[in-house]
C-alpha positions as a Markdown table, in Angstrom:
| # | Residue | x | y | z |
|---|---|---|---|---|
| 1 | Met | 51.2 | -8.6 | 39.4 |
| 2 | Phe | 54.4 | -9.5 | 41.0 |
| 3 | Pro | 57.5 | -7.2 | 41.6 |
| 4 | Ser | 60.7 | -7.6 | 39.5 |
| 5 | Asp | 63.2 | -7.1 | 42.6 |
| 6 | Thr | 65.9 | -9.5 | 43.0 |
| 7 | Thr | 67.6 | -10.0 | 46.4 |
| 8 | Val | 70.1 | -7.4 | 45.9 |
| 9 | Asp | 67.3 | -4.8 | 45.2 |
| 10 | Val | 65.5 | -5.2 | 48.7 |
| 11 | Arg | 68.7 | -4.9 | 51.0 |
| 12 | Asn | 68.4 | -2.3 | 53.7 |
| 13 | Gln | 64.5 | -1.8 | 53.4 |
| 14 | Thr | 62.6 | -1.8 | 56.8 |
| 15 | Val | 59.3 | -1.2 | 55.4 |
| 16 | Ala | 57.3 | -3.4 | 53.2 |
| 17 | Val | 53.6 | -2.7 | 51.6 |
| 18 | Leu | 51.6 | -6.0 | 51.5 |
| 19 | Pro | 48.4 | -6.0 | 49.0 |
| 20 | Val | 45.4 | -7.8 | 50.4 |
| 21 | Gly | 42.8 | -8.4 | 47.8 |
| 22 | Ser | 40.2 | -11.1 | 47.2 |
| 23 | Thr | 38.7 | -13.0 | 44.9 |
| 24 | Glu | 35.0 | -12.4 | 44.7 |
| 25 | Gln | 32.1 | -11.5 | 42.4 |
| 26 | His | 32.2 | -7.8 | 41.0 |
| 27 | Gly | 28.8 | -7.9 | 38.9 |
| 28 | Pro | 28.9 | -8.4 | 35.2 |
| 29 | His | 31.5 | -5.9 | 34.4 |
| 30 | Leu | 34.5 | -6.3 | 36.7 |
| 31 | Pro | 36.5 | -9.3 | 37.1 |
| 32 | Leu | 36.8 | -11.6 | 40.2 |
| 33 | Ala | 40.2 | -10.2 | 40.9 |
| 34 | Thr | 39.2 | -6.6 | 41.2 |
| 35 | Asp | 40.0 | -6.2 | 44.7 |
| 36 | Ser | 43.3 | -7.8 | 44.4 |
| 37 | Val | 44.2 | -5.6 | 41.4 |
| 38 | Ile | 43.1 | -2.5 | 43.2 |
| 39 | Ala | 45.2 | -3.4 | 46.3 |
| 40 | Trp | 48.2 | -4.1 | 44.1 |
| 41 | Thr | 47.7 | -1.0 | 42.0 |
| 42 | Ile | 47.5 | 1.3 | 45.1 |
| 43 | Ala | 50.7 | -0.5 | 46.3 |
| 44 | Ser | 52.5 | -0.1 | 43.2 |
| 45 | Glu | 51.9 | 3.6 | 43.3 |
| 46 | Ile | 53.1 | 3.7 | 46.6 |
| 47 | Ala | 56.2 | 1.7 | 46.2 |
| 48 | Ala | 57.1 | 3.9 | 43.2 |
| 49 | Arg | 57.2 | 7.1 | 45.1 |
| 50 | Tyr | 58.3 | 6.2 | 48.7 |
| 51 | Pro | 61.2 | 3.9 | 50.2 |
| 52 | Val | 59.3 | 0.6 | 50.6 |
| 53 | Arg | 59.2 | -2.6 | 49.7 |
| 54 | Leu | 56.4 | -4.0 | 47.2 |
| 55 | Leu | 55.2 | -7.6 | 48.2 |
| 56 | Pro | 53.2 | -9.9 | 46.1 |
| 57 | Pro | 49.4 | -9.7 | 46.6 |
| 58 | Ile | 47.3 | -12.0 | 49.0 |
| 59 | Gln | 44.4 | -12.9 | 46.4 |
| 60 | Phe | 42.2 | -15.0 | 48.6 |
| 61 | Ser | 40.3 | -13.4 | 51.8 |
| 62 | Cys | 37.1 | -12.9 | 53.6 |
| 63 | Ser | 34.5 | -13.0 | 50.9 |
| 64 | Gln | 31.9 | -15.1 | 52.6 |
| 65 | Glu | 29.1 | -12.6 | 52.0 |
| 66 | His | 29.7 | -13.0 | 48.2 |
| 67 | Ala | 29.3 | -17.0 | 48.4 |
| 68 | Asp | 25.9 | -16.9 | 46.5 |
| 69 | Trp | 27.7 | -15.9 | 43.2 |
| 70 | Pro | 30.0 | -18.4 | 41.1 |
| 71 | Gly | 33.7 | -17.6 | 41.1 |
| 72 | Thr | 34.0 | -16.4 | 44.7 |
| 73 | Val | 36.7 | -18.1 | 46.7 |
| 74 | Ser | 37.0 | -17.3 | 50.4 |
| 75 | Ile | 39.2 | -18.5 | 53.4 |
| 76 | Ser | 38.5 | -18.2 | 57.0 |
| 77 | Ala | 39.4 | -15.0 | 59.2 |
| 78 | Ser | 41.5 | -17.2 | 61.1 |
| 79 | Thr | 43.5 | -18.3 | 58.1 |
| 80 | Leu | 44.0 | -15.0 | 57.0 |
| 81 | Ile | 45.3 | -13.8 | 60.4 |
| 82 | Ser | 47.8 | -16.9 | 60.2 |
| 83 | Val | 49.0 | -15.9 | 56.7 |
| 84 | Val | 49.7 | -12.3 | 57.4 |
| 85 | Lys | 51.3 | -12.9 | 60.9 |
| 86 | Asp | 53.4 | -15.4 | 59.1 |
| 87 | Ile | 54.7 | -13.1 | 56.5 |
| 88 | Ala | 55.3 | -10.5 | 59.0 |
| 89 | Glu | 57.6 | -12.5 | 61.1 |
| 90 | Ser | 59.4 | -13.9 | 57.9 |
| 91 | Leu | 60.0 | -10.4 | 56.9 |
| 92 | Arg | 61.2 | -9.3 | 60.4 |
| 93 | Arg | 63.7 | -12.0 | 60.3 |
| 94 | Asn | 65.1 | -10.5 | 57.2 |
| 95 | Gly | 65.2 | -6.9 | 58.5 |
| 96 | Val | 61.9 | -5.7 | 57.5 |
| 97 | Thr | 60.7 | -4.5 | 60.8 |
| 98 | Asn | 57.4 | -2.8 | 59.4 |
| 99 | Val | 54.6 | -3.9 | 57.4 |
| 100 | Val | 51.6 | -1.8 | 56.0 |
| 101 | Leu | 48.8 | -4.0 | 54.9 |
| 102 | Val | 47.3 | -2.4 | 51.7 |
| 103 | Asn | 43.5 | -3.8 | 52.0 |
| 104 | Gly | 41.4 | -3.6 | 48.9 |
| 105 | His | 38.3 | -5.6 | 50.2 |
| 106 | Gly | 36.0 | -4.1 | 52.7 |
| 107 | Gly | 34.9 | -7.5 | 54.4 |
| 108 | Asn | 38.6 | -7.9 | 55.5 |
| 109 | Tyr | 37.5 | -6.6 | 59.0 |
| 110 | Val | 39.9 | -8.7 | 60.8 |
| 111 | Leu | 42.9 | -7.0 | 59.3 |
| 112 | Ser | 42.3 | -4.1 | 61.9 |
| 113 | Asn | 42.5 | -6.6 | 64.9 |
| 114 | Ile | 45.7 | -8.0 | 63.3 |
| 115 | Val | 47.2 | -4.5 | 63.4 |
| 116 | Gln | 45.9 | -3.5 | 66.7 |
| 117 | Glu | 47.4 | -6.8 | 68.2 |
| 118 | Gly | 50.5 | -6.7 | 66.3 |
| 119 | Glu | 53.9 | -4.7 | 66.4 |
| 120 | Gly | 55.1 | -2.7 | 63.5 |
| 121 | Leu | 52.0 | -3.1 | 61.4 |
| 122 | Ala | 49.4 | -0.4 | 59.8 |
| 123 | Leu | 46.6 | -0.8 | 57.8 |
| 124 | Phe | 46.1 | 1.5 | 54.7 |
| 125 | Pro | 43.9 | 3.0 | 53.5 |
| 126 | Gly | 41.9 | 4.0 | 56.5 |
| 127 | Arg | 38.5 | 5.9 | 56.3 |
| 128 | Asp | 40.2 | 9.3 | 56.4 |
| 129 | Asp | 42.5 | 8.4 | 53.5 |
| 130 | Trp | 39.6 | 7.2 | 51.5 |
| 131 | Ala | 37.7 | 10.4 | 52.2 |
| 132 | Phe | 40.6 | 12.4 | 51.2 |
| 133 | Ala | 40.9 | 10.6 | 48.0 |
| 134 | Arg | 37.2 | 10.6 | 47.3 |
| 135 | Glu | 36.9 | 14.2 | 47.6 |
| 136 | Lys | 40.1 | 15.0 | 45.6 |
| 137 | Ala | 38.6 | 12.8 | 42.7 |
| 138 | Gly | 35.1 | 14.4 | 42.9 |
| 139 | Ile | 33.4 | 10.8 | 43.8 |
| 140 | Glu | 29.8 | 11.5 | 43.6 |
| 141 | Thr | 28.3 | 8.7 | 45.3 |
| 142 | Ser | 28.6 | 8.3 | 49.2 |
| 143 | Ala | 31.0 | 5.9 | 50.7 |
| 144 | Tyr | 28.2 | 3.8 | 52.0 |
| 145 | Ser | 26.2 | 3.7 | 48.9 |
| 146 | Asp | 29.3 | 3.0 | 46.8 |
| 147 | Met | 29.7 | -0.3 | 48.3 |
| 148 | His | 30.7 | -2.9 | 45.6 |
| 149 | Ala | 31.6 | -2.4 | 41.8 |
| 150 | Gly | 30.5 | 1.1 | 42.0 |
| 151 | Glu | 31.8 | 4.5 | 40.9 |
| 152 | Leu | 35.1 | 4.2 | 43.1 |
| 153 | Glu | 36.2 | 0.6 | 42.0 |
| 154 | Thr | 35.4 | 1.1 | 38.5 |
| 155 | Ser | 36.9 | 4.3 | 38.1 |
| 156 | Ile | 40.2 | 2.8 | 39.4 |
| 157 | Leu | 40.0 | 0.1 | 36.9 |
| 158 | Leu | 39.3 | 2.4 | 34.0 |
| 159 | His | 42.2 | 4.5 | 34.7 |
| 160 | Ala | 44.7 | 1.6 | 35.7 |
| 161 | His | 43.4 | -1.3 | 33.9 |
| 162 | Pro | 40.9 | -0.6 | 31.5 |
| 163 | Asp | 41.5 | -3.8 | 29.6 |
| 164 | Leu | 39.8 | -5.7 | 32.7 |
| 165 | Ile | 36.4 | -3.7 | 32.4 |
| 166 | Arg | 33.4 | -5.5 | 30.4 |
| 167 | Pro | 30.8 | -3.4 | 28.6 |
| 168 | Gly | 27.7 | -2.6 | 30.6 |
| 169 | Tyr | 28.8 | -0.9 | 33.7 |
| 170 | Val | 26.8 | 2.4 | 32.4 |
| 171 | Asp | 23.7 | 0.4 | 32.9 |
| 172 | Ser | 24.6 | -1.4 | 36.1 |
| 173 | Asp | 23.7 | 1.1 | 38.9 |
| 174 | His | 21.9 | -0.2 | 41.9 |
| 175 | Leu | 21.5 | 1.0 | 45.4 |
| 176 | Ala | 20.8 | -0.9 | 48.7 |
| 177 | Glu | 20.7 | 1.7 | 51.5 |
| 178 | Asp | 19.3 | -0.7 | 54.0 |
| 179 | Arg | 21.8 | -3.5 | 54.4 |
| 180 | Arg | 21.4 | -4.2 | 58.0 |
| 181 | His | 21.5 | -7.9 | 57.9 |
| 182 | Met | 24.4 | -8.3 | 55.5 |
| 183 | Leu | 26.8 | -10.1 | 57.9 |
| 184 | Thr | 24.1 | -12.6 | 58.4 |
| 185 | Leu | 22.3 | -13.3 | 55.2 |
| 186 | Gly | 25.2 | -12.2 | 52.7 |
| 187 | Leu | 24.8 | -9.8 | 50.0 |
| 188 | Ala | 22.2 | -11.9 | 47.8 |
| 189 | Pro | 19.3 | -10.3 | 49.5 |
| 190 | Tyr | 20.3 | -6.7 | 48.5 |
| 191 | Thr | 21.3 | -7.0 | 44.8 |
| 192 | Ser | 20.5 | -9.7 | 42.0 |
| 193 | Ser | 23.5 | -8.4 | 39.7 |
| 194 | Gly | 26.1 | -8.1 | 42.7 |
| 195 | Val | 26.7 | -4.5 | 42.2 |
| 196 | Ile | 25.8 | -1.9 | 45.0 |
| 197 | Gly | 26.6 | 1.7 | 43.8 |
| 198 | Arg | 26.7 | 3.6 | 40.6 |
| 199 | Pro | 29.3 | 2.4 | 38.3 |
| 200 | Ser | 27.7 | 4.5 | 35.5 |
| 201 | Leu | 29.4 | 7.8 | 37.1 |
| 202 | Ala | 33.0 | 6.2 | 36.9 |
| 203 | Ser | 35.7 | 7.7 | 35.0 |
| 204 | Ala | 39.4 | 7.2 | 34.2 |
| 205 | Ser | 40.0 | 10.8 | 35.3 |
| 206 | Lys | 38.6 | 10.0 | 38.7 |
| 207 | Gly | 40.6 | 6.8 | 39.0 |
| 208 | Glu | 43.7 | 8.8 | 38.4 |
| 209 | Leu | 43.0 | 11.4 | 41.0 |
| 210 | Leu | 41.7 | 8.6 | 43.7 |
| 211 | Leu | 45.3 | 7.2 | 43.3 |
| 212 | Ala | 46.9 | 10.2 | 43.4 |
| 213 | Gly | 45.2 | 11.1 | 46.8 |
| 214 | Leu | 45.9 | 7.8 | 48.4 |
| 215 | Thr | 49.6 | 8.1 | 47.3 |
| 216 | Glu | 49.6 | 11.4 | 48.9 |
| 217 | Ser | 48.0 | 10.4 | 52.1 |
| 218 | Phe | 50.3 | 7.4 | 52.6 |
| 219 | Arg | 53.3 | 9.8 | 53.6 |
| 220 | His | 51.5 | 10.1 | 57.0 |
| 221 | Tyr | 52.2 | 6.6 | 57.7 |
| 222 | Leu | 56.0 | 6.9 | 57.1 |
| 223 | Asp | 55.9 | 9.0 | 60.0 |
| 224 | Leu | 55.0 | 6.3 | 62.1 |
| 225 | Phe | 57.9 | 4.4 | 61.1 |
| 226 | Gly | 60.4 | 7.1 | 61.3 |
| 227 | Leu | 61.1 | 7.3 | 57.6 |
| 228 | Pro | 61.4 | 10.4 | 55.2 |
| 229 | Ala | 58.5 | 11.1 | 52.9 |
């Protein structure tokens, strides 16, 4: 998951996409790196279509709610703030004045605040972008119910990285509609497997359409920075 650009290739680029993932449990069928892989995959599709610079992913973020499962690695919100701000400032010194954070982990709430407080920053995909892509792909589980390692995430990996998926996802469905204390208690009280969603409904075709929908939706973000789509 690294771009192959040389210093010559990235001259005169003013917009960069920075994938932000995580390293956390995704049940028995998806890898710990799922969010990083998804963020990288989305950002790669964007960079293949639009004139933006693709950056390597940040692979550790705010995954504290998954701490009860082995393999999860978290950093604090303040550390993630510092890392993103330092990257953006370094890019500005090289003429990249705009950075789109391509977030693959729903627990990275702090990214919204970084964009809100910063200049030349945007966060993608937003709620409307996901809604558009979900409808385009025919995702059957609601966004709330399909929280973790469910239909959406499994579909993207089935399409883009089927080699990363372990057997058993068709039997891993688990819903937990009342999660009101998750931030306090973590995810463990609501799922024993780590899955919240219906991965049995996932398909490679849905994953392909999800990525197509997100890539199409990204063109509106170029308008923010005055670039042609």
